[in-house]
Every structure is written in structure tokens, then in C-alpha cells.
N, C-alpha and C positions, 0 to 999 in steps of 0.2 A: 361334296358339293361341286357341282359342275358349272363353270362360268361359260356364257356364250360370247359371241363376237361383240355384241353391243355393250355388255357389261365390262369387258376388257377395254374397249374404247372409252367408256365413261371413266373408268379408273385411271386410264392414261391421261385423260383430259383433266381430271381433278388433281392429279399429281404433276400436271404441266409437263408431260413427257411426250415426245414425238416418237411414235413407233411405226415401223414399216408395216403396211397392211398385210404383206405376205407372212409376217411373223406373228400375227394375232393368234392363230391356232396354237402355236407353241407357247405363247404367253398365257393363253387360257388354260392349257394343260398344266403348266408350271404353277400358276396361281391356284388352280383347283387342288393340286397336290399339297400345296402349302396350307390351304384352308382345311383339307382333310386331316392333315397332321395336327393342326390346332384343335380340331374337333376331337381327335383321338387323345390329345393331351388333356383336354377339358373333361373327358370322361374318366380319367384316372381318379381313384379314391384317395383323397388327401385328408380324410378325417383323422384327427389326432396327430397330424404332422405339423410341427411348429415351423414357422418361417425362419429362414436363416439370413443373416447379413452376409455371410461368407460360407461357402460349402465346406471349408476346412476348419471352421471355428477359429480362424486366425485372429490374432489381436494386433492392432496397429501400434507400432512403436512410435511414441510421441516424444519429442524433445521438450525440454523445459522452455517456457515462454520467457526468455531473457533477451535483453538488447545485446547484440553482438557487434554493432557498428555505431560509431559516434556520429552525432549530428554535424554534417559538413555543409549545411545549406548556405551559411554566410560565405564560406570559401568558394563554393560553386557560383553563387550569385555575384560575387565580386568580379568575376571575369565575364559575366553575361553582358551582352550589348545593352539590354534595357530590362530593368526590374522596377516594380512598384509594389509596395506593401507586401513584400515577400513572394510576389508572383512574377514569372517571366513574361515579358511583353513581346509579342511576335507580330509581324506584319499581317494585316487583314488579307485573306485569300478568297473570301466569299463576299460578293457584293450584296 
């Protein structure tokens, strides 16, 4: 698939990218190569191939879901400048 100057400029506009007008032909060539590769990958026969979550069939080691820290909220809020109903009060910064 070959992209022309106008298509590259439209893509750049949609992506909110500023590109140098002199670099448009190089962008067109590179983007066309990427789209050709995507077409080539799309034509591969994947019938009978199961999708994988990981290419090495690795299993994630999970730790047990246990509490490892004690609740210290009262201790931390005791030294806070202002607290109300368990929440820290801070000065308003947005009017």
C-alpha cells in the first residue's frame, strides 16, 4: 500500500504531529512499508493456532493475599495539621 503526500499530512494532523514538509516523502515511504508488513502478517494462515497469553507459556508467581502492614492511620493523622472524619484536610488551591 502506497501513501501519498496528502494522506501522510492527514495522518499527521489526526495524530497532532508537526512534520517538516521536506520529510513527507520519507514518512510516506516508512508508513507504506509498515502497512505492507501488516498486510503480510494478516495473510499468514493462523487456522488451528490457539492464542497465547505469553509466548513461553510462563505462569505468573503470585503471593498469598495477606496483610503485611499494620493499620497506622491514627498514628499518622495524629501529627497531621488538620483531619476530619479520618480524612486529611488541605488548603484549597483551585478557586
